[in-house]
C-alpha positions as CSV (number, residue, x, y, z in Angstrom):
1,M,0.0,0.0,0.0
2,A,1.3,3.1,-1.1
3,K,1.3,6.2,0.8
4,Q,-0.3,9.1,-0.9
5,Q,1.9,12.0,-1.0
6,Q,0.6,15.4,0.0
7,S,1.0,18.2,-2.2
8,P,2.6,21.4,-1.0
9,S,-0.6,23.3,-1.0
10,T,-2.2,20.7,1.2
11,R,0.7,21.0,3.6
12,Q,0.2,24.7,3.7
13,Q,-3.5,24.4,4.4
14,A,-2.8,22.0,7.3
15,A,-0.2,24.3,8.7
16,E,-2.5,27.2,8.4
17,R,-5.3,25.3,10.2
18,A,-2.9,24.3,13.0
19,D,-1.9,28.0,13.3
20,Q,-5.5,29.0,13.5
21,V,-6.2,26.5,16.2
22,R,-3.2,27.6,18.2
23,S,-4.2,31.3,17.9
24,A,-7.8,30.5,18.9
25,V,-6.6,28.5,22.0
26,E,-4.2,31.4,22.9
27,E,-7.0,33.9,22.6
28,A,-9.3,31.8,24.7
29,F,-6.7,31.5,27.4
30,Q,-5.9,35.2,27.3
31,S,-9.6,36.3,27.5
32,A,-10.2,33.8,30.4
33,S,-7.1,35.0,32.2
34,S,-7.9,38.6,31.6
35,Q,-11.4,38.1,32.9
36,L,-10.0,36.4,36.0
37,T,-7.5,39.2,36.3
38,K,-10.3,41.8,36.1
39,E,-12.3,40.0,38.8
40,R,-9.3,39.6,41.0
41,A,-8.4,43.3,40.5
42,Q,-11.9,44.3,41.5
43,E,-11.7,42.1,44.7
44,I,-8.4,43.7,45.6
45,A,-9.8,47.2,45.0
46,D,-12.8,46.4,47.3
47,E,-10.6,45.0,50.0
48,L,-8.4,48.2,49.8
49,S,-11.5,50.4,50.0
50,S,-12.8,48.6,53.1
51,A,-9.4,48.8,54.8
52,A,-9.2,52.5,54.0
53,D,-12.6,53.0,55.6
54,R,-11.5,51.2,58.8
55,V,-8.4,53.3,59.0
56,R,-10.4,56.5,58.5
57,E,-12.8,55.4,61.3
58,A,-9.9,54.7,63.6
59,L,-8.3,58.0,62.9
60,D,-11.6,59.8,63.6
61,Q,-11.8,58.2,67.0
62,L,-8.2,59.2,67.8
63,R,-8.4,62.8,66.7
64,P,-8.8,65.5,69.3
65,P,-12.3,67.2,69.5
66,T,-13.0,70.1,67.2
67,G,-14.2,73.5,68.4
68,D,-17.8,72.5,67.4
69,D,-17.5,69.4,69.4
70,V,-16.4,71.3,72.5
71,R,-19.2,73.9,72.1
72,R,-21.8,71.1,71.8
73,M,-20.5,69.5,75.0
74,V,-20.5,72.8,76.9
75,D,-24.1,73.5,75.8
76,R,-25.1,70.0,76.9
77,L,-23.4,70.5,80.3
78,S,-25.2,73.8,80.8
79,E,-28.5,72.2,80.1
80,L,-27.8,69.5,82.6
81,E,-26.7,72.0,85.2
82,R,-30.1,73.9,84.8
83,R,-32.0,70.6,85.2
84,V,-30.2,69.7,88.3
85,A,-30.7,73.2,89.8
86,A,-34.4,72.9,89.1
87,L,-34.5,69.6,91.0
88,E,-32.6,71.1,94.0
89,I,-35.2,73.4,95.5
90,P,-33.6,75.7,98.1
91,G,-35.0,75.5,101.6
92,R,-36.2,72.0,101.1
93,A,-35.0,69.8,103.9
94,K,-32.8,67.0,102.9
95,P,-33.9,63.5,104.1
96,P,-32.0,62.4,107.2
97,V,-29.3,59.9,106.7
98,K,-30.2,56.6,108.3
99,K,-27.7,54.8,110.4
100,T,-27.3,51.2,109.7
101,A,-26.0,50.2,113.1
102,A,-27.1,46.8,114.3
103,R,-29.9,46.9,116.8
104,K,-30.9,44.3,119.4
105,P,-34.4,42.9,119.0
106,A,-36.9,44.7,121.2
107,A,-38.2,43.0,124.3
108,K,-41.8,42.0,124.3
109,K,-44.0,44.6,125.8
110,R,-47.0,43.8,127.9
111,A,-50.2,44.9,126.3
112,A,-51.2,48.2,127.9
113,K,-54.7,48.3,129.3
114,K,-56.9,50.7,127.6
115,P,-58.9,53.1,129.8
116,A,-62.5,52.1,130.0
117,A,-64.7,54.1,127.8
118,K,-67.3,56.2,129.6
119,K,-70.8,54.8,129.2
120,T,-73.4,57.3,128.3
121,T,-76.8,57.0,130.1
122,A,-78.8,58.4,127.4
123,K,-82.2,56.9,127.2
124,K,-83.6,55.6,124.1
125,P,-86.5,57.5,122.5
126,A,-88.9,54.5,122.9
127,A,-88.1,54.2,126.6
128,R,-89.0,57.9,127.1
129,K,-92.4,57.4,125.5
130,A,-93.2,54.5,127.8
131,A,-92.2,56.5,130.8
132,K,-94.6,59.3,129.9
133,K,-97.6,57.2,129.3
134,P,-99.9,56.7,132.2
135,A,-100.2,53.1,133.4
136,A,-103.2,51.3,132.0
137,R,-106.0,50.6,134.3
138,R,-107.2,47.1,135.1
139,T,-110.7,46.3,134.7
140,A,-112.4,43.7,136.8
141,S,-114.6,41.4,135.0
């Protein structure tokens, strides 16, 4: 069996096809890697942005107060002083401070006798009427 010999034009076409396939594969890899590179670059940018925000917040907490901050605190303090003064009425007696000394239990006391209540001798109205009526006469039958 004899091998068929390829003509030079056929060899050129095969080489061109191989070159086309190679270039297509290279382009696919480049586009995939560039897409991955873009995504990774976006992730890195997001991470840097969040880190910068955290640094900014930390610096805001460490910075000394501004003039506006001090004025607001002074105003708030003045308001609180007025409220406390309103609660502290002059002349009002302060409650006594209770001592918390230990006490002995009190001894049992005998029940004190209550003085007897005075009895009033007022007569009832019905008793008065009976006293005023003459005695009924007895009849002999």
